[in-house]
C-alpha positions, 0 to 999 in steps of 0.5 A: 470486546466491548458490548455495545449495550454497556452504556451510561445510565443517562444521556443528554443532547450534546447540541452537536449534530454529528455527536448526538447524545452524550453522557449526562455528566459530560460537558461539550466545550470549545477547543480554546478552553483546553487546547493551545497552539505551540509556535516555539521555534528551534532558534539557536538549534537547541534540538536536532531530533527531526520528527515526522508524521507518517501513517498516523504515527510520530516517528524520528527521522533517520540521518539518511532521510535528512537529505535532499529537500530539507531546509538549510537550517532546522531553526525554522522548525517548531518544538515538539514535546511529549504529549503534543498532538501533531496535526497535518492541516493541509490539502483536505480536498485531495487527501481524504485517506491519510491519518492526519494526527498523532500524539508524540512520544518524543521531544524534537522538532518538526516542520511548521507545516504541521499544527502543534496542539498542546493541552492544558492540565485539565485535559488528557492528551491521550484521550484527545489523541483518540478523539482526533483519530475518531473524527479523522476516521469519520471524516468529520474534520473535512467539513472544517476546511477552508480556502481553495485547497481546503486547509485547517488552522488552529482557529478552526479547532478553537471554535470546534466543540469537543466532548469533555468527560472529567479528567479522571474518566478521560484518563481511564478511557485512554488507558482502556483504548491503549490496551484494547488497540495494542491487542487488536494491532497484535492480532492484525500483525499475527495475521499479516505474518500468516499471510506472509508465510502463506505467500512464501509457501505458495511460491515454494510450491510453484517454484518446486513444480516448475523446476522439479516437476511433480514426480519425486522419483525421477532422476535429477541433473544440474540445470546449470542455472543458479536460480533454477537449480537441479531439474529432471534428467529428461528436461531441457534448459532453453533460452527465451529467444529459442521458444518465443519472439520478444518485441518492445516499442521502437523508440521513434514510434513512442507517443506523447500525451497528445496521442492519448484519447478517450475510450472508444476512440483508440486502442488500449495501451498497457503499461506497468501500472496495469500489471499486478505482481501476481501476474494478472492484468488490471484495467481500473485506470485504462489508457487509450492511444489513437488508432494512428499510433496503434496501427503504426506498430503492428509488431506490438499488438497484444493478443491472448496468451502473450506475456508482458514484462516490465522492462524498467523502473521501480517495478522492473521484472513484473511479468503478466500473462494476457489470459484473455482478449482485450480487444485492440491492445498495444504496449507502452515503452516500459514493457516488453511483449513476448509473443509467438510462444512455441511452448505452453504459454502458462508454463512459460509465464511460470517459468519466467516468474521463477527465474525473474525472482533470482535475476531481480536480486541483482537487477534491483541493486542498480540505480535505475532497475532495467532489463534489456531486451537482450537480457530477456531473450537470454533468460533460461527456463526449464522445459519439460514435455508438453504433457508435463507442462499442462499437468504442472500448470493445472497443479499450480492453478489448483494449489494457488487457488487454495492459497489464495482462498486462505490468504483472502480469508485472513485479509478479510479477518484483518479488515474486520479487526481494523473496522472494529478498532475504528468503531471501538474508538469512536464508540468509546470517546463519544460516550456511546460505550462505557468502559469505566 
């Protein structure tokens, strides 16, 4: 890691407020002195490699992506050469999160909705790739936009004042950052892989406990359900319809935006967006419907220990346990409410999650993933004795907490690495840290 005290011997005022002091031998120059805009069109279809800017990287679009909302001809697209810097100049006001620029490692074409910036021979494209990444991360560029939607044009970068080290130093800085950022990304990838393995191990432990129990000496039998496998001989397999009641929102009792109200003027209406894949309920963006609509459907009033399942759409099969009283609460048409549960609700919730992971391998392959209420009613789960249910739930909670803590530590380590990467790039390209 670079020591922050590894600085240049002499600094001077850059004359740019956000930039502050820079090494004495660096210049500050306007963009037009070393950047120009490429507008060369793909007239005559000289190129057919279509590129896109995604998550701060330039990539080649696959043939399967060149359908739908694409032009009749790619002749209107602009040329991109290796070393060009592509910048997305639109909608600064509504998107302050996305990484907006990247250097291209490919020759191809890209929509003219992007700016294509090329560099004169006295500038290192890689150095300014990292500089653009720094001003993007620090949100400096958001002060450049103009117009209602806050867009940037090449004219903004012509006037923008850039720090400008000697070319040899630009190249050395770029090479240093290539090496350091690659190592940081590798460390992040390793930790992400570790998180994936922890999640997989957690799921295996839950599945083993919910379908096999905790007694490894007990005699087993075939459950008759493919994604449950063998179960303890004294356990039963039951369909949900025999241990609970399911209820969805009746079609003619649906609601529209005119039925939505402000908090305090109606009941909470839960939907798929309020459910996490881990089974918890989040209310960062609560939705409320009128009291009239709420009382119109008493059969779907949500209570503590009820279970919710997403019935359709991209998150079909997501399941959550209502682990506390949210006050007057109902569901929207995308959910099915499971209530009047005659077994331990926590155990039934875990059993449903295990079985749904198998069912969804089939459902997710359909054009519009959907679980009918009939399918939900006929989901089969393994049922042990009441005492075993409680013991298994407590065991799963304890084990889950251990895994969640380990995962949380890895996630925090990843965030620190990402923060270090951002600060490293910023410090080096602005001359706060010397690397050569």
